[in-house]
N, C-alpha and C positions, 0 to 999 in steps of 0.2 A: 259206252257201257253204263248201265245204271248203277247207283250206289249199292243196291242189294247184291247185284252180280259181282261187283268189285269186292264187296265184303266176303262173298262166298269164295272167290278166287284167293283172297288173302288167307282165309281159313284153310283152304286146301293146300296152299303153298307152305304155310307154317306147320300145320299138323302133318302134312306129307313129308316135310323136311325132318320132323321128329321121327317118323317111322323109318325114313331112309337112314337116319343116323343110327337107329337101333339095329337095322339090318346090316349096315356097314360095320358096326362093332363086331358082329359075328364072323366077318370074313377077313378082317385086318389082322396081320401078325401081332403077336403079343407086345413086341417092343414099340409098336406104333401107339400103344395105349399106356405106356409107362408113365411114371409120375412126372418125369421131365417133359415128356410130350404133352401130358395133361396140363401142366402149368403153363407151357408156352401157348397152347391153344386157348386157354382161358384168358391169357393176357390179350391175345389177338381179338377174341370175341368180346372182351370188355371194351376194347377200343371201338369195335363195330357197334356195340350196344349204345355207347355214348353218342356216336354219330347218328344212330337211329333215333335216339331220344331228341337230338337237336333238330333233325329233319322233321320229325313228327310234330315238334313244337312249332316250327316255322310254318308247316302246312296248316296246323290248327289255327295259328294266329292269322294267317292269310284268309282262311275261310271265315273266321269269326269277324275279322275286320270288314270283309265284303258284306256279310250278313248285317252287321251293325250299320253300315253305310246306307243300305237299302231301307232298313227299318227307320233310321233317322229321316230319310228322304220322304217316306210315307207319312210320318208324323208332321213333317214340315208342310207337306202338301195339304194335309187335313186342316192345319191351322190357317193356311193361306186361303183355302176355299171358304172357310167360315168368315174370315175377315173380308173377303171379296163380297160375300153375300150381304154382310152388314153394311158395307159401303154402298152397294147398289140399293139397299133399302133406304139409306139416308138420302140417296140421290133424288128419289121421288117415285111416284107410282108408275111413271113411264118405263121403269125397268122391270115391271112385273113379269112380262113375257121372257125377258132375258134371264131373270132369276129362275124361272121355271125350266128353261133350257139348261141352265147350269146344273140344276138339281137332277134332271134326267141324265145329263152327261156323266155326273159323278156316280149315280146309281148304276148306269150301264157299265162304267169302268170297273166298279166293284164286282159286278156279276161276271164280267169277262175275265178278270184277273184271278178271282177265287171261285171258280165254278163249283167246287165241291164243298163249299162252306155252308150249304143249305140256305144261301142268301138269294132271295128272289126279288129283284128290284121292280118297281112299278114301271110299266112300259106305255108309251104312247104309240099305238100301232100305226098312226098316220105320219109320224115324224121320227126320223133317225136322230140319235143323240149327236149334238154338234161337238167338234173337237175344240181344243184350246184356241187354235188359230181362228176358228169361226167366231168363238165367243169374243176374242179380242177385236175382230172386225165389227161385231155388233156394238161393242162398247165405244169404238171409235166413231161409229155412226150416230151416237147420241149427240144431241144439240144442247149443250149446257146454256142456261139463261142467266145464271148467277156465278159469282166468283167461287162460292162454295161448291157448286156443281162441277165447275171446271177443275177444281182441286180434287174432288172425288173421282172424276173421270181419269185424271192423270194417275192417281194412286191405284185405281182399279186396273189400268193398263200395266202398271208396274207389277201388280200381283199376277196378272195373266202371264207376263213374261217370266216371272218366277216359277209359275206352275209348269210352263213349257220347259224351262231349264231343268226342273226336278224330273219331269217325265223322261227327257233325253238322258239325264244322268242315270236314271234307273235302267233305261234301255241299253245303254252302252256298257253297263256293269253287269249284265246278265250272264256273260260268259264265265267259264270256270276261272277261278282265281288261283287254282292249284296247277303248277306246271307239271306236265306229264313226266318229264325226266325225274323230277323230285319223287313222284309217287313210284315210278319204276325202280329207282334206286332204293327207296324205302322198302319195297316189297322184296327186293333181292337181299338186302341186309337182314330183314326179318327171317327170311328162309334160311340163311346161313346160321343165324343165331339159334333158331330152333333145331337145326340139324346138329349143331354142337351139343345142344341139350340131350338129344336122343343118343348121341355118340357115347356120352359118359354117364348117362342115367341108367340105373338098374331097371331091368325090364320086369316090372310088376304092375299089378292093377292100380295101386295108389299113384305111382309115378305117371303112368299113362293117363289116368283120369285128371291129374293136376295139369299135365301138359296140354291135355285136350281143352280144359277150361281156360288155360293161358292163351291158347290159339284162338279160342272163341272170343275171349276178351279183346285181344288185339284186333281181330276182324270186326268186332262190334265198334271199337274206337274208330277204325278207318271208315266204317259205314256212317257213323254219326258225323264225322268231319265232312264227308262228301255230301251228306244230306244237308248240312248247314250251308254248303257251297251253292245249293240251289234254293234261293230264298222264297220262291213261289210254288214249290212242289215238294212232295215227300212228307215225311213225318215232322221235320223241323222247317217251318216256313214263317215268313213275316205275317203278322196278324192284320186282317182288314179292319180291326176294331176302331182305330183312329178315324178312318174314312167313314165307317158306319155311324160313329158318334157325330161326326161333322154333318153327315146327311140328315140324321135325325133332328139336328138343331138348326137346320137351315130354315129360314122364315118363308 
């Protein structure tokens, strides 16, 4: 299910619970809505509301942590690419073709990962962009003639290894960081809470409007958390700007 669909389901469950509570109030016997019953139910709902806030905080922290990890990895990769490019420049003119392939690979990766950013990378129609493994092989095939070149080759290989590690770190972290049971329980508790609101709230336009806005706000919060859990799609996503800046400054 997409974040927008889950947000709609959350709104329907919470506001539907409000209406169900209002309807239930009209059919329950009077003693079920006495002051003693009201106080007992409020204590129980207060406990559920506390647990709901705790679960929502954990879910938000999990999604934010996953988003920050990917964002940090993108910035790290951009820095490594720039350093690698500078090292290849220092190595000598024999790395010109290798650096051109590195630039094409980065441009193609940006276009592939953020296709809706309006970013159109330059393409070489006669050559597919190489991967990090191929670039590593090309660096290994260099024949250093001086001690400085051997040192630059070794450092360049280390950077290639770091780039591959970052790539796989991002890849394995693309799954949802929010456990489904957490979200299901959160939705269940929210529905119960809003049902209790409708059960004891006076049925007038002002109350209905306020509860409507509360349901909308809760659904919006759930939507934003789930959007943040998908770092490369939706409204909230990791910016390609670090990689674009790195590409623009490659020699």
